[in-house]
N, C-alpha and C positions, 0 to 999 in steps of 0.2 A: 442090456447095453447102456441104457441111460444111467442105471445104477453104477456101472463101472466108470462111466464118464465123471459122474459126481464124485465118486471115490478118488479118482485120479486128480481131479481139480482140487479136492479137499487136501490131498496129500501135498500137492504143489504149493497151495496156499500156506499150509503149516510149515513146509520146508522153507519158503521165503520168509515167513514170519520168524521162524527160529533163527535163520541166518541174520535177520535184521536185529533181533534182540541180542544175539551173541555179539554182533559187531557193536551195538550200542553199549553193551556192558563193558567191552574192551575200551571203547572210546571214553566212557565215563571214568573208568579206572585210570586211564592216562591223564585225563583232565584233572582229576582229583590229586594226582601225584605232582601237579605243578606247584611252584612256590606259593606261599600264603598270600592272600590279598591284603593290601595295605590301604591306608586312608585315601591315598591318591587314586586308588581303583574304585573306591566306594562312593566318594563324596561328589557333590556337584555345586554349582553356584547359581543362585536364583537371578543374579544380575546379568547372566548371559543373554544375548540377543535371541529372540524367538520370532519366527516369521508370523505366526498366528496372532501374536500380541504386539509386536513392534514393527511389522512390515511396512507400516505407513510412515515411518521415520525417514529423515534425510541423513546424510553422512555426518554432519555436526552432531546430531542426536546420537548416532551410532557410536561416535568417538567419545561422547560424554558418558554413554553407558559403559564403554570399554574402560574408562577411567575408574568408574565405580567397581567394575569387575576386578580389575587388577589391585585395587585397594583391598577388596575382600580376599583376593588371593594372597596378598602379603600378610594379612591377619591370619589366614588359614595356615601359612607356613610357620608363623610363630607359634601356633597352637599345635599343629600336627606334623610339622616337618621333622625329619630325623636329625639327631645331633650326635656328636662324638666322632672319634677318628675313623670308624668304619663307614660313617655316613658322609665323609668329606666330599666325595665325588657325586653325591646324590643331588640332582638339580633342585630338590625341594628343601635342602638344608637351609634354614634361615640364616646361618652364618657359615657359608662355605669356607673350608680350610684349605682347599686346593688353590693353587695360583693359576688364574685364568691366562690363556695364551695371549690374549690381547684385550685391552679395554675398548669396548665398542663406543661409538659416538652416541648411541641411543639404545633403547630396549627393542630389539628386533623380534621379540616374541609377541609384540602387539603391532597394530597398524602403524605404518610409517609414512609420513607425508614429506616429500621433498619439493618445496615450492620453487617456482622460477618467477623472476620479476616480470619479464616479458616472454612468456613461454612460446617456443617454436612448435609446440605440439604438446600432447598429453598422453600418458600411458598408465593403464591400470594393470598391476601385477598380482597374480593370485597363486598361492602355494598349493602343495598337495596334502593328501590325507596324512594326519599325525605330525605334519610339519608346522612351520611357522613362517612369517614373512622373511625370516633370516635366509631361507632358501632362495629368495629373490634379491638378496642384498647386492650381489655383484652386478646383476642386470639393472637394478635401481641406480647404482652409481654410474653405469654406462649411459643410461638415458639422461640422468641429471647433467652429466658433463656435456651433453649435446643440447642442452637448453630445454629439455622436456619438463613439464610438470609431472611429478611421479607420485603415485600412491601404491604402496605395497599393502594390500588388504590382509588383515587377519580374519580367517573364516571362523564362524562360531564353533565353539568347542575346542579350539586350539590355543596353544600358548600358555595354558595353565596346568591342568592335571588330566591324565588320560581318562579318568572317570567321567569327565565332562563330555566326552564323545558319545557316551551311552545315552545322552539326553538331547542330542541334536539330530536333525535329519537333513537330507539333501535339499529340502525346501528352504531350510534356514540358510544354507550356503547360497542357494540360488537367489533368495531375497537380498542377502547382504551384498552379493555381487551386483545385483541390479541397482541397489542404492548407491554403491560406489561408482558404478559406470555412469549413472546419471550425473553425478557430481563431477567426475573426472572429465567426462565429455564436454561439460560446460566450461572447462578450464583449458581448452586446447588453443585458445587464441585464434589465429588464422591458419593454424597448422593441422597436422593429422591427429587422429585419436586412435591409439593402438590398445588392444587388449592382449595381454600375455599371460598364458597359463601353463603351469607345471603340474603334470599328473592330473589329479582331480580338478585343479585349477584350469587345466586345459579343457576338460569337459564343460566346466562352467563358462569358459570363454566362447566355445562353440555354441553352447545353449543360448547365451545372450545374443550372439550375432544372429542366430536363427530366429529368436523371438522378435528382434527388431524388424524382421521381414513380415511379421504377422499383424502389423499395425501399431498404433500408439505413437507417442512423440519422444520415446527414448532415443538418445543420440546413437546413431549408427557408427560402429567402428570403421575406420578406413583400412585397418589391417589386423589380422589375428596371427599371433605367434604361439606355437605349441612346443612344449618340451616334455618328452616322455608322456604324451597325452593319454589319459585314461579313457580311451574310446572303446576298447574291447576288454571286458572283465568277465571272468569265468562265471557262467550261470550258477555254478555251485554256491556262489555267494548268496543267491536267493534263498538257500536253505538255512541261512543264519538265523532267521526268525524262529524256526523250530528249536534250534539249539539254545537260543536265548530264553525261550519259554521254559525249557528244562532247567535252566539255571535258576529259576524262581523257586524250585523245590528245595527244601532244607538240605544242606550238605552238598548241593551241586552248584554253588555260586560261581565256582571257577569256570563252569561251562560257558559263562558269558564272555570269556576271553580266549582268543586264539593263541595269544602269547602273554605271559606274565614275566617280565624281565626287569633287571635293575635299571633305574632311570638315571643313567649317567650322562646322557646326551642333553646339553643345555638348550637345544633348539628343536628337538624332535622327541615325541613319545616313543619309547621302545616297546611298551606293552600295547597290545592291539585288541580292542573289543570286537566281537564277532559281528555286532550290528553295523559297525562302520563299513564292513565289506558289503553288506546288503544295501546300505544307503548309496554307496558308489554305484553298485549294480543298477539300482533304480534310477539313478541319475543318467547312466548310460542308455538305459531303455528310453527315458524321456528324450534324450538327444536324438536317438535313432528315429523315434516317432516324429519329431519335428523335422528331421532331415528328410524323411520319406514324404511328409506333408508338403514341404517346400519343393521337392522333386515333382510330385504330382501336380502342384499348382504352377509349375514353371517358374519358380522364384529363385532357384539355386544360382542362376546367373547374377543375381543381385548380391550374393554373398561377397564380402570383401576378400581380397587375396589372402591366402593362408600360407604361412611359412612354418614348417614343422621340422624339428630336430628329434631324431629317434634312433636309439640303439637297436640293431637288428636282433639282439638278445635282450629280453626284458622279462624278468621273472615276476613282475607285478602286473603288467598289462599285456595285451596281445598286440605286438608290433604289426602283425599282418592286418589287423583291423584298421589301423591308421592308414595303411596303403589302400585298403579297400574303400575307405571313405574318400580318399583323394581320387581314386579311379572314377568316382561318380560325380566329381565336381565339373562345373562348366569351365571352359577355358577362360580364366580370369587373372592369370599371372601368379597362380599358386605354385609352390615348390616344396617337395619333400626331400629332406636331407637325411640320409641313412649312414650311420656309423657302423661299418663292417667289423667283424672280428679281426684280430691280428693274424694275418695269413702267412706269417713266416713259415717256410716249409718244415722246419724242424719241430714246429709246434702243432702242425696240422693233424698229426696222428692222435693227438690228445683231445681234439675238438670233436664235439658231437656233430655228425654230418647234417642232421635236419636243419641246423641253424643257417645253412646256405640257401634254404628254400626261398626265403623272401627276396634275396638278391637275384637269384635265378629267375623268379617270377617277373621281377621288374625288367631284367635284361631281355627276357623272351617276349614281353608285351610288344605287339607291333606298333602301337601308338598310344600315347597317354595324353590326357587333357591338361597335364601339369608338367612342370619341369621336375626332374629327379637328379639328385647328386648323391654319389656314393663315395664316402671318405674311406679309402682302403689302401693296402700296401701297394707301393709302386710295382713290386714284383715279389715272388716268393722267397727271395733271398735277402730282403732288406726290411727293417722296421720303418723306414721312411714312407710317408703316406702321400697320396695324390687325391685330388678331387675329380672324379669322373662324372661328367654332367651330360644329360640329354635334355634338350629343350622340349617344351610342350609340342606335341605333334610331330616331333622329329624322329628319325631312325638312327642317326649316327651319334656317337659319343665324342665329346671333347675331353681333354685331360689337362689339369693344371697341377704342377708340382707345388707342394706345400712345404714350407720350412718347418715342418713338425714331424714327429715320429712317435712310435709306440714306446713308452717307457719299458725298461727291462723288467720282465716278470709279469707284465700286464697282457692278458689275452683278449680282453673285451671291455667295452663300457658296461654300464648297468643302468637300470631304471633311475636310481638315485644319483647318478654321477653327472648327468647332462648339464644342470644349471650351475655347477660349482667349478670355479677356476682352480688350477693347481696350487695357487698361493693362498687359498682360503685358510684362515687361521685355525679352523676347527676340523675341516675335512680334507685339506689339501695334502700334497705329497711332502715327504720329509726333505727332499731336495729343494723344493721351492720355498718352504717355510722355515727350514733350518731347525725344525723341532719334530718330535713325535706328535702326531695328531690322531683324531679318531679315524682318519682316512689312511693312516700309515702304521697302524698297530701291527706288531709282529710278536705274537705270544706263543711260547713253546712250553710243552709239558705233556702230562698224560691226558688222554681223552676221558670224558665223563666227569671232569672236575668242575669246569666252568659252567655258570648258569647261562651264558650266552654261547651260541653255537659257533663253530669254526667258520661256517658258511657266512655268518653275519660279519665276522671280522674280515673275511676274505673279500667281501663285496667291495668293489671300487666305489669310492665316495667322491671323486673329483673327475673332471673331464680334461684329459690331456690335450684335447683339441678345442678348448673353450675359446681360444683366440680366433679360431675359424668361425665359431658362432658369432662373435662380435664383429668380425670382418663382414660376414654376410648381412648382419643387421645394419651395419654402417652403409653398405651398398644399397640395401633396400630403402633405408631412411632417406638416402640422397635422392632416390627415385620418387619418394613420396613428398619431396619438397622440404626436407630437413635443411 
């Protein structure tokens, strides 16, 4: 009997191992079929900030280091950047031949400081993974116009080449955010100090706010604003370390990348290293541990109010995880704003039904410690939207008609859309900008020809309800003494 059991277990082990090896072989074959790696995938810059070496620095030192970094980057482009007509749209072309849609007032791939003579408050803005401070450009202008001292931080590994992300960790991002927060918090004047985070920047904002509850003299933020916050990331990202180890074997270098794509976006990497996904996952684990520690110690009530803007459909992070975090908050004036799908009746049959789950969960909840607003269709027959709001602890919903509507052909927001206005010169709509942008590409042809997927082109890059975002921020700022 024991012999039969051992034999059965052995057969099961061999079966599982065989399936694993077969799957691995298929995965390796797929990875090796990706485009060739280029210099911007392989190289790195020693001038980049590292927490273990530079974590003691202040913001002026961080910015001085950044100057040296970008000087090295410019030298690298002259030596390794592609040239010629086919490379005209490559962001690493030392002499771009394409006509830029707009001449920006400064380089938004590096940290941007917008000073105020007599600040009415201060705000730290942090971008997402593979992005740059450009993703915070519209909000930076919004706060500057209201008299805030503004700092849009460049996180380590960003703004230069995607290969740089392979050599930074979440602790580098965390240390850079802390350095910036200490500096920005000291420039608030007599006004509020806000931290605003998009995607991974949102995780860093929450992490910093929680860390200030654990002691020390770091300035506490008076409010946290989140946009598509990376609160819940698939645990599968934790397996990236194994895949990256395989990439060290000869001939398997491409396994270090989830995607190897043309670098045509001037403010965001298109190629994605597998380790970056793991680093974000580790950051979210750190945030959850701090959150649970604050909950056990009875400190969550000391968190500043949180205002979050989240699309109910988000292919990058888990929108439900954001709602779950809010459900555990103490009543402190926090609010979750959810952007629903376009619920026009004639489009409903094309939408995946599970995406209604988050809205239904919020609607069914008997009571919540935070306010919740759902931006959704006024009814199933119109693209016009309303803001349906339920106050913290309340049962009933109020409704406000908005002078905004879903654009034709748009069925939802996306993770990357929330912080960008329709008139963004790179990612906005054709109607608002008067030109074709990265957010309004319409390419037709045979499938299997393009290096980029149709899904990437289809993804919405701007927020048609960005005006509602700024309206809410204006109202909240007024309550904070702006």
